[in-house]
N, C-alpha and C positions, 0 to 999 in steps of 0.2 A: 100265785100265792103271795100275799103281802107279808113283808117281813116286819118283825117287831122293831121299833126304833131302838137304836143303840146310841148312847151318848157318853162322852168323856171330855175332860178338859186337859190341856197340855200347854206348855210354854212353846212359843214360836221357835225358839232355839235355846241352846244352853248358853247362859251368860258367862263370859269369861272376864274377870276383873283385869284391867290392864294398868300397869304402872306408868309413871311419867316417861320411862325409857322407851316404851312402845310408841307413845305419841311423838317423842323426839325423833325416833327412827323413821316413823311415817313422814314427818315433816322434812327431814333431811333427804330422804329418798325422793319424795314428791318435788321438793325444790330443785334437787339435782337434775331430775328428769325434765322438769319444766325449763330450766336454764339451757340444758342441752337441746331441747326441742326448739326453744326460741333462737338459739345460736344457729341452728340448722334452717332457720327461716319459717318454722311452723308455729306461729304464735297461737293459732286456734288450738292446736294439740296441747301446747303448754298450758293454756287456760283450762282445758278439759282435765288435764292431769291434776292441776292445783285444785280445781273445783271438786273433782272426785275424791281427792285426799281429804279435803275439808269435810265433805259429806260422810266419808268413811269414819273420820274421827267423831263426828257428831252422832252417827248411829252407834258407834262403839260405846258411847257414854251412857246410853239409855238401856236399862234392863228390858228383857222381852216381856210382852204382855201375855196373859193367860188367854188361850184360844179355846172356844167350845167347838166340839166336833160332834155332828149328829149324822147317823146313817139311817135312812128309811126308804120307803118304796119310791120316793122322788129322786133320790141320789144321795150325795154326801155334801153336807154343809160344813165348811171350814171357816169359822168366824162368821162373817156375813155373806160369804161367797158360796153359792150353790154350784155343784158340779153334777149335772144330770147324768143318769146312767148311760145315755147315748153318747156322752162325751168321754166316758171312761173306756179306753181301749182294752186295758188289762190291769191286773193287780197281782200283788204278792204279799203275803204276811210273813215277814222274816222274824224268826225266833232264835236262830242259831248264831249268825255272824256278828250281830250288833249287840251293844251293851243292854238294850231293852227291846221288847217286841216292837216291831215297826211295820206300818202299812206303807207299801210302795205302790203308787198309782202311775200308770201311763195314760195320758189323756190326749184328746185330739186338739187341745188348745195350743195355739202358737206361742202364747206368752208363758204358759206354765205346762210344758209337756210332761214333766215329772213332778209328782207331789209326794213328799216323804213326811209321814206323820207318826210320831211315837204313840204307841197304844198303852194307855195308863189306866189303872183301876178297872179294867175290863178284861175278860178272858179272850186272848187272841183267836181262839178257835171259833168263838161267837162272831167275831168280825169276819173271819174267813167264810163261815157258812152264809152270812148275810150277803157277801159279795159274790159267792158262787151262783146265786140265783140270777144275777144281772150282768156279770162281767166274766171274762175269760181269765182263768188263773194261769199266769205265765211266770216262770222263774225270772226274777230280776235281781240285780245287785244295785247297791247305792251308786249313783252316778259319780264319776271321778271329780266333777266340779263341786259336788256337795261335800265330798271327802276333803277336797282342797280348802273349801271355805271353813269347814270344821277345824282343820289343822291350823288355819290362820286365826281361829277363834271367832268365827262368825256363824 
């Protein structure tokens, strides 16, 4: 039985405004780690630390873009990326523990094994029913890495 297409839009992540103190702290920590790494003879790691800090600062200045999400009988499209049903190992629609309803996906993809999507302007139960037709419902929690990045403001 084909499902009716579900669509909603959400931001990639919650944007946190950072003051100049945050950028100074990032620079001091990155520079310190880079110097220690260079003194220990690992120039490449020092370069990676400084490059990573620079990219982190660059990403932190840009607000998130609005992403369209569509669920249909082909799979789920997040922005321009399709995740076919055979790539989705399991799902969970969280309505209790998080600040807003959230769709948690476990995929077979090596690069993105977990996908976390806020459910906005659509009934979470409709999303759950759509996924029940194609994927296994398994209780999941938000990965620790995602919680850590949110705590750091990413």
